[in-house]
C-alpha positions in Angstrom: 0.0 0.0 0.0 1.3 3.4 -0.9 1.7 5.9 1.9 -0.3 9.0 1.3 0.1 10.7 4.6 1.9 13.7 3.2 -0.8 14.3 0.6 -3.6 13.6 3.1 -2.1 16.0 5.6 -1.7 18.7 2.9 -5.3 18.1 1.8 -6.4 18.4 5.4 -4.3 21.5 5.8 -5.8 23.0 2.6 -9.3 22.2 3.9 -8.5 23.8 7.3 -7.1 26.9 5.5 -10.2 27.1 3.4 -12.3 26.9 6.5 -10.2 29.6 8.2 -10.7 31.8 5.1 -14.4 31.2 5.2 -14.4 32.1 8.9 -12.4 35.3 8.1 -14.9 36.2 5.4 -17.9 35.6 7.8 -16.1 37.8 10.3 -15.6 40.6 7.7 -19.3 40.3 6.7 -20.3 40.6 10.4 -18.1 43.6 10.7 -19.7 45.2 7.6 -23.1 44.5 9.1 -22.1 46.1 12.4 -20.9 49.1 10.4 -24.1 49.3 8.5 -26.0 49.2 11.8 -23.8 51.9 13.2 -24.6 54.0 10.1 -28.3 53.4 10.5 -28.1 54.5 14.1 -26.2 57.6 13.2 -28.9 58.4 10.6 -31.6 57.8 13.2 -29.8 60.2 15.5 -29.5 62.8 12.8 -33.2 62.5 12.1 -34.0 62.9 15.8 -31.9 66.0 15.9 -33.6 67.4 12.8 -37.0 66.7 14.5 -35.8 68.5 17.7 -34.7 71.5 15.6 -38.1 71.5 13.9 -39.8 71.4 17.3 -37.6 74.3 18.5 -38.5 76.3 15.4 -42.2 75.6 15.9 -41.9 76.8 19.5 -40.1 80.0 18.4 -42.8 80.5 15.8 -45.5 79.9 18.3 -43.8 82.3 20.7 -43.6 84.9 18.0 -47.3 84.3 17.1 -48.3 84.6 20.8 -46.3 87.8 21.1 -48.0 89.2 18.0 -51.4 88.2 19.4 -50.6 89.9 22.7 -49.5 93.0 20.8 -52.8 93.0 18.8 -54.7 92.6 22.1 -52.9 95.5 23.7 -53.6 97.6 20.6 -57.3 96.6 20.7 -57.5 97.6 24.4 -55.8 100.9 23.7 -58.3 101.7 20.9 -61.2 100.7 23.2 -59.8 102.9 25.9 -59.5 105.8 23.5 -63.1 105.3 22.4 -64.3 105.3 25.9 -62.3 108.4 26.6 -63.8 110.2 23.6 -67.3 109.1 24.6 -66.7 110.4 28.1 -65.5 113.7 26.6 -68.6 113.9 24.4 -70.7 113.2 27.4 -69.0 116.0 29.4 -69.6 118.4 26.4 -73.3 117.5 26.3 -73.5 118.2 30.1 -71.9 121.6 29.6 -74.2 122.4 26.8 -77.2 121.6 29.0 -76.0 123.9 31.7 
């Protein structure tokens, strides 16, 4: 019987090397997947930040709107006060005319 140990060993060694290469490839693929997941998480964080900025903008706009409404209310009250004052003045004039 011919001895084939050397060849069998080298065949076994080649098979082990192929298995190590497959394992390295699987590890590289896992690393690529982890990197993709990190990128997705970074994108989610950027989207959350954009949403926070939009919310801050809405709050600023709301504050501006409330301030404009308060200003309009103050103006309306001022006009009403002036009208009441003019009416009182007219009433005083009528009183003087009657006297």
